[in-house]
C-alpha positions, 0 to 999 in steps of 0.5 A: 485456526488462522486463515490463509485468505484472512489470517488478520481480523481486519485490514487495520492490523497491518496498518496498526503494525505500521505504526508500532514499526514507524511510530512518530518520533517523539512516542517512541524510543528508536530501540522500540523500532521494528520490534516484532516479538510482541504475542499480540502480534501473532496474525501479523507475523502469519500474514507475513509469512503467507506474503513472503512465501507466495508473493514470486515473480510468477504469482505477480506478473499473473495477478497483473494479467488477471487485474489489469484488464479492469474488467471487474466493475465499473463505478464512479470514484465514490461509488467505488469508496462505497463499495470499498466500505463493504470491507469494514470488519466489526471485529476490530477493536481498534477503530470504529472508522470506515475505510471512506472515514479513514481516507477523508482524515488523511486528505484533510490533513493534507489539505490543512497543510496547504498542499497542491490539491492533486495531493489532496486527492491523493491521500482520499484515493490512496487506499482504494485499491484495497477493493482487490480483497472484495473480488476474492483476493488474500489479504497478503495479496492486497496489503502488506509492506511491499518490494521487488520481486524478481531479485534477492529480497533485502533483509531490510523487509519485515520478517525477512526470514519468511522468505526461505520458503519463498521459491523465488529464493531457491532460483538463481533467475531471481536470487541475485542482487539483480535478478531479472533487472539491470543495475539502476534500471529504473523502478518503471522496469522493476515488478513490486508484489502484488498489492492494492498500491500497483492496482491503484497506479494502474487505475490511476496513471493516465489521470495523476500528476507523476508525484501522485503516482508514486505515492500510490504506487510506493507508499508501502515500500518501506524497505526503500522510502524509509531503509534504502534497500534498493539503491541499486534498482533506483535512476536518478529520476526515482530518487527526486520522486521518493521525496513525494512518497516521504512527505507522503507517508506521515499523512497515512501512518499518524492522521488517524483520528478517534473523531470521524469526519462530517462525509456529508459536508466534505462530499461536495469538495471531493467530488468537485475536486475528483471531477477535475482530475478523473472521469466520470466513471472508473474501470475496476 
């Protein structure tokens, strides 16, 4: 029986599903994009059924109130990464890399391409919000493609048919094109489905440059940065900043390699980088 808390055997299943939906162009034909019907995807389908059923406007506001008090733990960033590493799932047959190694691979790919150091640090930090799982959050409230709540769900969101069970779909306050928002109000005024993206943004918003914050907050917002389904809520500033989100996306998706980085060799560089931008400890 699949658990409503953890339908995926590993959080990596969601990322592997992203790779099959948005593969590198040379690796898959256009007809193979967004193919959700293969039987091995049953746990992913169940994950999105739960996500789309329970990610309501009221649920998101409740989670904002609960977690944005940042009263769960206080740790240095490297300590938070080691905490995150306890999420490694031995049942995942597809990767031997722990969370820290994945983040280092992403960051090192960015660094190899000569991007600014804050961009490198963003690659290193971008999944840190997954610590939500360690505070008892269900997987569908931690990972998954994100989307605005409080307005009509786009059919460009993965598995849109599952929104039929979401109470907001039947609520006239939330089921119109703009819902509780105004046209082109800007994403800063829009509540996104709850998960590790929004949580990390809220932790980092006083410390990192704005392009980094957009990458953190919207890197799972595929229905916009790949499908442009929510242009009607974005303002000109959002459109300008989304070039950074799109620049980050390939590093997140395609930097995985079976060869693990040597953490001990890289740790001094990243500790210096952390100290440049962030305080000694972070409240989670």
